[in-house]
C-alpha positions as CSV (number, residue, x, y, z in Angstrom):
1,M,-62.1,39.6,66.7
2,Q,-61.3,43.3,66.5
3,L,-63.8,44.0,69.4
4,S,-62.1,41.2,71.4
5,R,-58.7,42.8,70.9
6,L,-59.9,46.2,72.0
7,E,-61.6,44.8,75.1
8,F,-58.5,42.8,75.9
9,A,-56.3,45.9,75.6
10,A,-58.6,47.8,77.8
11,L,-58.5,45.1,80.5
12,A,-54.7,45.0,80.2
13,L,-54.5,48.8,80.7
14,I,-56.8,48.6,83.7
15,G,-54.7,45.8,85.2
16,S,-51.5,47.8,84.6
17,T,-52.8,50.6,86.8
18,I,-53.3,48.4,89.9
19,P,-50.6,49.2,92.5
20,M,-48.3,46.3,93.0
21,E,-49.0,46.2,96.7
22,G,-52.6,45.2,95.8
23,Y,-51.2,41.9,94.7
24,A,-49.6,41.2,98.0
25,G,-53.0,40.5,99.6
26,E,-55.5,42.5,101.5
27,V,-54.9,43.7,105.1
28,G,-54.9,40.8,107.4
29,G,-53.6,38.3,104.8
30,T,-57.0,37.4,103.3
31,F,-56.9,35.0,100.4
32,P,-55.0,35.1,98.0
33,D,-51.8,36.7,99.1
34,R,-49.4,34.9,96.7
35,P,-49.5,33.4,93.2
36,I,-51.9,30.5,92.4
37,T,-51.0,27.5,90.3
38,L,-53.4,25.7,88.0
39,V,-52.1,22.2,87.3
40,V,-53.1,20.6,84.0
41,G,-52.6,16.9,83.3
42,Y,-51.9,17.2,79.6
43,A,-49.2,18.8,77.4
44,A,-49.2,22.4,76.5
45,G,-51.4,23.3,73.5
46,G,-54.2,20.9,74.1
47,G,-57.8,21.7,75.0
48,A,-57.3,21.5,78.8
49,D,-54.2,23.7,78.6
50,T,-55.7,26.3,76.4
51,L,-58.7,26.6,78.7
52,A,-56.5,26.9,81.8
53,R,-54.5,29.7,80.2
54,L,-57.6,31.6,79.2
55,L,-59.0,31.2,82.7
56,A,-55.8,32.1,84.5
57,E,-55.5,35.4,82.7
58,R,-59.0,36.5,83.8
59,M,-58.8,35.1,87.3
60,A,-55.5,37.0,87.8
61,Q,-57.3,40.2,87.1
62,D,-60.1,39.4,89.5
63,L,-57.9,38.1,92.3
64,R,-55.2,40.8,91.8
65,Q,-52.7,38.0,92.0
66,K,-50.6,36.1,89.5
67,V,-52.2,32.8,88.3
68,V,-49.8,30.4,86.5
69,V,-50.4,27.2,84.6
70,E,-48.2,24.1,85.2
71,N,-48.4,21.2,82.9
72,R,-47.8,17.7,84.4
73,P,-48.8,15.3,81.6
74,G,-49.0,11.6,81.9
75,A,-51.3,8.8,83.0
76,A,-54.4,10.6,81.5
77,S,-54.0,13.4,84.1
78,S,-53.8,11.2,87.2
79,I,-50.3,12.3,87.9
80,A,-51.5,15.9,88.0
81,A,-54.6,15.0,90.1
82,G,-52.4,13.2,92.6
83,S,-49.9,16.0,92.9
84,V,-52.7,18.5,93.7
85,A,-54.4,16.1,96.1
86,R,-51.2,15.9,98.1
87,A,-50.7,19.6,98.1
88,A,-51.5,21.9,101.0
89,G,-55.2,22.6,101.3
90,D,-54.8,26.4,101.1
91,G,-56.1,27.2,97.6
92,Y,-52.8,28.0,96.0
93,T,-52.5,24.7,94.0
94,L,-55.5,23.7,92.0
95,Y,-56.4,21.0,89.5
96,V,-58.0,21.6,86.1
97,S,-60.0,18.4,85.8
98,T,-61.1,16.7,82.6
99,H,-64.0,14.8,84.1
100,P,-64.0,11.9,84.0
101,T,-60.5,10.5,84.5
102,P,-60.5,6.9,85.8
103,P,-57.4,7.2,87.9
104,R,-56.7,3.5,88.4
105,A,-56.3,2.7,84.7
106,A,-54.3,5.8,84.1
107,A,-51.9,5.1,86.9
108,A,-51.3,1.6,85.7
109,D,-50.7,2.8,82.2
110,D,-47.6,4.8,83.3
111,A,-46.6,2.7,86.2
112,G,-45.8,-0.4,84.2
113,A,-45.0,-3.5,86.2
114,G,-45.3,-1.6,89.4
115,G,-48.7,-0.3,88.5
116,N,-50.6,-2.1,91.2
117,T,-48.8,-0.3,93.9
118,C,-49.6,3.1,92.4
119,V,-53.2,2.3,91.4
120,A,-54.8,2.6,94.8
121,A,-52.9,5.8,95.6
122,H,-54.0,7.6,92.4
123,E,-57.6,6.5,92.9
124,R,-57.6,7.8,96.5
125,D,-55.9,11.1,95.5
126,A,-58.3,11.9,92.7
127,G,-61.3,11.0,94.7
128,S,-60.4,13.3,97.5
129,L,-60.3,16.5,95.5
130,V,-62.8,19.3,96.4
131,P,-65.0,20.7,93.5
132,I,-64.8,24.4,93.0
133,A,-66.6,25.1,89.7
134,L,-67.4,23.8,86.3
135,L,-65.3,25.6,83.7
136,A,-66.6,24.4,80.4
137,T,-68.2,21.5,78.4
138,V,-66.8,20.4,75.1
139,P,-67.8,17.7,72.6
140,N,-65.2,15.2,71.3
141,V,-64.5,14.6,67.7
142,L,-63.2,11.8,65.5
143,V,-60.6,13.0,63.0
144,V,-58.4,11.6,60.3
145,G,-55.3,13.0,58.5
146,P,-55.6,14.8,55.2
147,Q,-54.3,11.9,53.1
148,A,-56.2,9.1,55.0
149,P,-58.4,6.9,52.6
150,I,-61.3,7.3,55.0
151,S,-64.0,9.7,53.9
152,D,-66.7,9.0,56.4
153,I,-67.8,6.7,59.3
154,D,-69.1,4.0,56.9
155,T,-65.7,3.7,55.2
156,L,-64.0,3.5,58.5
157,V,-66.3,0.7,59.7
158,T,-65.9,-1.2,56.4
159,L,-62.1,-1.0,56.5
160,A,-62.0,-2.0,60.2
161,K,-64.2,-5.0,59.6
162,T,-62.2,-6.0,56.5
163,Y,-58.9,-5.7,58.3
164,P,-59.5,-6.4,62.0
165,R,-56.8,-4.9,64.4
166,M,-54.9,-3.5,61.4
167,L,-56.1,0.1,61.9
168,T,-55.1,2.3,64.9
169,F,-56.9,4.9,66.9
170,G,-55.2,7.5,69.0
171,S,-56.4,9.3,72.1
172,P,-55.0,11.8,74.6
173,G,-54.3,8.9,77.0
174,V,-55.6,5.8,78.6
175,G,-58.8,6.5,80.5
176,S,-59.3,10.0,79.0
177,P,-62.8,10.8,77.8
178,P,-61.8,10.5,74.1
179,H,-60.3,7.1,74.8
180,L,-63.5,5.9,76.4
181,L,-65.6,7.2,73.6
182,G,-63.3,5.4,71.2
183,E,-63.8,2.2,73.0
184,L,-67.6,2.8,72.9
185,F,-67.4,3.4,69.2
186,L,-65.7,0.0,68.7
187,R,-68.4,-1.7,70.7
188,R,-71.3,0.0,68.8
189,T,-69.8,-0.8,65.4
190,Q,-68.4,-4.2,66.4
191,T,-65.0,-3.4,65.1
192,E,-61.4,-3.8,66.4
193,L,-58.8,-1.1,66.2
194,L,-55.5,-0.9,68.1
195,H,-55.4,1.9,70.7
196,V,-52.4,4.2,70.7
197,P,-52.4,6.5,73.7
198,Y,-50.5,9.8,73.9
199,R,-49.8,12.3,76.7
200,G,-52.3,14.8,75.5
201,G,-54.1,15.8,72.4
202,A,-51.5,18.3,71.4
203,L,-49.0,15.4,71.0
204,A,-51.5,13.2,69.2
205,I,-52.5,15.6,66.5
206,P,-49.2,15.6,64.6
207,E,-49.3,11.8,64.6
208,V,-52.7,11.6,62.8
209,I,-51.6,14.4,60.4
210,A,-48.5,12.4,59.5
211,G,-50.5,9.2,59.1
212,R,-48.7,7.4,61.9
213,V,-52.1,6.8,63.5
214,D,-55.1,6.2,61.4
215,V,-57.8,8.0,63.3
216,L,-57.9,10.1,66.4
217,F,-60.5,10.7,69.1
218,I,-59.9,14.1,70.7
219,S,-61.7,17.1,72.3
220,L,-63.0,19.6,69.8
221,P,-60.9,22.5,71.1
222,G,-57.7,20.4,70.6
223,A,-58.7,19.7,67.0
224,L,-60.5,22.9,65.9
225,P,-57.5,24.9,64.6
226,H,-56.4,21.9,62.5
227,L,-59.9,21.3,61.2
228,R,-60.2,24.9,60.1
229,A,-56.7,24.7,58.5
230,G,-57.6,21.5,56.7
231,T,-54.7,19.6,58.2
232,V,-57.2,17.1,59.6
233,R,-60.7,16.1,58.6
234,G,-63.6,15.5,60.9
235,L,-65.7,12.4,60.5
236,A,-68.1,12.9,63.4
237,I,-68.9,15.0,66.5
238,M,-69.7,13.0,69.6
239,S,-72.6,15.1,71.0
240,R,-76.3,15.4,70.6
241,Q,-76.1,18.2,68.2
242,R,-73.6,19.7,65.8
243,A,-70.9,22.0,67.2
244,T,-71.6,25.7,66.8
245,A,-67.9,26.3,66.2
246,I,-67.8,24.0,63.1
247,D,-71.3,22.8,62.1
248,T,-70.2,21.1,58.9
249,I,-69.2,17.9,60.8
250,P,-72.1,15.5,61.4
251,T,-73.0,14.1,64.8
252,M,-72.1,10.4,65.4
253,E,-75.8,9.6,65.3
254,E,-76.2,11.4,61.9
255,A,-73.2,9.4,60.7
256,G,-75.1,6.2,61.6
257,V,-73.7,5.3,65.1
258,P,-76.2,6.4,67.8
259,G,-75.6,6.6,71.5
260,I,-72.1,8.1,71.5
261,D,-72.8,11.6,72.8
262,L,-71.1,12.0,76.2
263,E,-69.2,15.3,76.4
264,T,-66.0,16.3,78.4
265,R,-66.5,18.5,81.4
266,F,-63.6,20.7,82.5
267,G,-63.7,21.8,86.1
268,L,-61.5,23.3,88.8
269,M,-60.8,21.4,92.0
270,A,-58.8,21.9,95.2
271,P,-56.9,19.7,97.6
272,P,-58.7,18.1,100.5
273,G,-59.0,20.3,103.5
274,T,-59.3,23.6,101.6
275,P,-61.4,26.0,103.7
276,P,-64.9,26.7,102.6
277,H,-64.3,30.5,102.4
278,V,-61.3,29.8,100.0
279,I,-63.5,27.5,97.8
280,A,-66.2,30.2,97.8
281,R,-63.7,32.9,96.7
282,L,-62.3,30.8,93.9
283,N,-65.7,29.9,92.7
284,K,-66.6,33.6,92.6
285,S,-63.5,34.4,90.6
286,V,-64.1,31.6,88.1
287,N,-67.7,32.8,87.5
288,A,-66.5,36.4,87.2
289,A,-64.0,35.2,84.6
290,L,-66.6,33.3,82.7
291,M,-68.8,36.4,82.5
292,T,-66.2,38.5,80.7
293,A,-66.9,39.3,77.0
294,T,-63.4,38.4,76.0
295,L,-63.6,34.9,77.6
296,Q,-67.0,34.3,76.1
297,E,-65.8,35.2,72.6
298,A,-62.7,33.0,73.1
299,F,-65.0,30.1,74.1
300,V,-67.1,30.4,71.0
301,A,-64.1,30.7,68.8
302,R,-62.4,27.6,70.3
303,G,-65.3,25.3,70.8
304,Y,-65.9,25.5,74.5
305,V,-69.4,25.8,76.0
306,A,-69.6,27.9,79.2
307,P,-71.7,26.6,82.1
308,G,-75.3,27.7,82.4
309,G,-77.3,28.4,85.5
310,P,-75.9,28.7,89.1
311,N,-72.3,27.4,88.8
312,T,-71.7,26.5,92.5
313,P,-69.4,23.9,94.0
314,E,-72.4,21.8,94.9
315,F,-73.7,21.9,91.3
316,F,-70.3,20.7,89.9
317,K,-70.1,18.0,92.5
318,A,-73.6,16.7,91.6
319,L,-72.8,16.9,87.9
320,V,-69.7,14.7,88.3
321,A,-71.6,12.2,90.5
322,G,-74.5,12.1,88.1
323,E,-72.4,11.2,85.1
324,A,-69.9,8.9,86.8
325,G,-72.1,5.9,86.1
326,K,-72.4,6.6,82.4
327,W,-68.7,6.8,82.0
328,G,-68.1,3.9,84.3
329,A,-70.3,1.7,82.2
330,I,-67.9,2.1,79.3
331,A,-64.8,1.0,81.2
332,P,-65.3,-2.8,81.6
333,G,-63.4,-4.7,79.0
334,T,-61.3,-1.7,77.9
335,G,-58.4,-2.2,80.4
336,V,-59.8,0.9,82.2
337,A,-61.1,0.5,85.8
338,G,-63.9,2.9,86.6
339,N,-64.1,5.2,89.6
């Protein structure tokens, strides 16, 4: 951590020596010539928000322009996705995606009785976004509060089968990756738990700590500080191998429930109509940020896994398309309509 602080201080010092006119854009008004906003669909303090703020700081140094984070929680990030999809396609309003988000289910969740009207609009909006780059991959984790009488997956399954629909499971929102993995867990274990959605993992964590929800499916970065502090306990990691950041938690397969190993992909996306040269510049900035030692150290400490190989817009687009079917297969019967 000491090295990280020194490097951060050095970068801050370098940034402070850049003339302010450099932030006004290059001659001829080349991109960017004003601040950029990263829109996050979850509350401050969660995994998506933390990642966005880490990225914004480094992108600002590369672009010589302010990069701010705006939180627009609700509807499992479909509200945020829709707002960006309707923004001007100029590269100044971007969406931090938590692939995958099934927009139809999320829209209906917040829209209530009028959900059907909003559903198609949200689906159209999210589907029109233009991929820029993959930001990180994270596993999801199943946690319980410190006083919960659940020591492992076997105990949870036994209790759930003994008392059907009496236990509750929380998630960052309807249609979020942790929610879908929770539903998959119920199928694989043939159990019934009541789903309690929140507007982000940061809002759900205090609920499981206090015992107001029995278990919580959440991204690892959102739970990691609490796992280390002992305020929550991890039952299983939903990935093919244990997490480097906290390798004491078994995988779901090790815990006796195979086939629950899909991970969350965080990405950056732009409104439709954004020019290719702007997409290319943003992609270059993202990759430059990901290569910095400070960001790499922060990723390891917080449970994010940086992309490997050529991180192009085309790569990210193909990745999303390739995994859509896997996530979509979970949706039927959950109240979530797939993309």
